[in-house]
C-alpha positions as CSV (number, residue, x, y, z in Angstrom):
1,M,-66.3,54.4,15.4
2,Q,-67.8,55.9,11.5
3,V,-65.9,58.4,11.1
4,L,-66.8,61.4,9.0
5,K,-65.4,62.8,6.0
6,T,-66.8,66.1,7.0
7,P,-66.6,67.3,10.4
8,I,-70.0,67.4,12.7
9,K,-70.6,71.4,13.3
10,L,-72.0,70.7,16.8
11,A,-74.2,73.5,19.3
12,E,-71.1,75.2,22.0
13,R,-73.6,73.7,24.2
14,S,-76.3,71.4,25.0
15,S,-80.2,72.6,25.9
16,L,-83.7,71.7,25.5
17,N,-86.5,73.6,24.0
18,R,-89.9,71.9,24.5
19,Q,-91.5,74.9,23.4
20,G,-89.8,75.1,19.7
21,N,-89.7,71.4,19.8
22,S,-85.9,70.7,18.9
23,V,-82.6,70.3,20.9
24,D,-79.3,71.5,20.6
25,I,-76.1,68.8,21.0
26,A,-72.4,69.8,21.8
27,S,-69.5,68.1,21.2
28,G,-69.0,65.9,24.2
29,S,-72.6,65.0,24.7
30,R,-72.7,61.5,26.9
31,I,-76.0,59.3,25.9
32,A,-77.5,57.0,27.8
33,V,-78.3,53.8,25.5
34,N,-79.8,49.9,26.1
35,D,-77.5,47.2,28.2
36,G,-75.0,50.0,29.8
37,Y,-73.5,51.7,26.3
38,I,-72.7,54.8,26.5
39,L,-73.2,57.0,22.8
40,T,-70.5,60.4,23.1
41,V,-70.8,62.9,20.6
42,K,-67.8,64.5,18.5
43,P,-67.4,66.6,15.5
44,Q,-65.5,63.0,14.0
45,G,-68.8,61.2,14.6
46,V,-70.5,59.3,17.5
47,E,-68.3,57.3,19.8
48,V,-69.7,53.7,21.5
49,S,-68.2,52.8,25.4
50,G,-69.1,50.9,28.8
51,G,-71.4,48.4,28.0
52,D,-72.2,46.0,31.3
53,D,-70.9,42.6,29.1
54,P,-67.9,43.1,26.9
55,Y,-69.4,39.4,25.0
56,D,-72.4,40.4,24.5
57,T,-72.3,41.4,20.2
58,Q,-75.8,41.5,19.9
59,A,-75.8,44.2,22.5
60,Y,-72.8,46.2,21.0
61,M,-74.2,46.0,17.4
62,K,-77.5,47.8,18.8
63,A,-75.8,50.4,20.0
64,Q,-73.2,51.0,17.6
65,K,-76.3,51.2,14.5
66,M,-77.5,54.0,17.1
67,A,-74.5,55.7,17.3
68,D,-73.8,55.7,13.4
69,S,-77.8,56.9,12.9
70,L,-77.2,59.3,15.2
71,A,-74.1,60.2,13.6
72,T,-76.0,60.4,10.8
73,L,-78.6,63.1,11.8
74,L,-76.7,65.2,13.7
75,H,-74.3,65.7,10.4
76,N,-77.6,65.7,8.0
77,A,-79.0,68.7,10.3
78,C,-75.8,70.5,10.4
79,G,-75.6,70.8,6.7
80,N,-79.2,73.1,7.5
81,M,-78.3,75.1,10.6
82,P,-75.3,78.2,10.1
83,D,-74.9,78.2,13.7
84,G,-74.5,74.1,14.6
85,M,-76.1,71.3,15.2
86,R,-80.6,71.7,15.6
87,A,-82.8,68.5,15.6
88,F,-86.1,68.4,15.7
89,L,-87.6,65.8,18.2
90,M,-90.1,63.9,16.8
């Protein structure tokens, strides 16, 4: 996990707003990604765990890149949201 210097300001609880095209992500949220990896959102960053094959370094690196990208997205979105994290879906 890439530890961020400034903690991510996360929402109190996770929610999805389809009409508003946004999602709130709370600390501790777990997101399943490819090859059995789980991304766990924390104020310090996004942690990678799990995985179907511990020897598949390509799959791990792919999951780690997703975690780093998500951490950057959350960190940047939080700077604009005073009440916590709200990311807009594409």
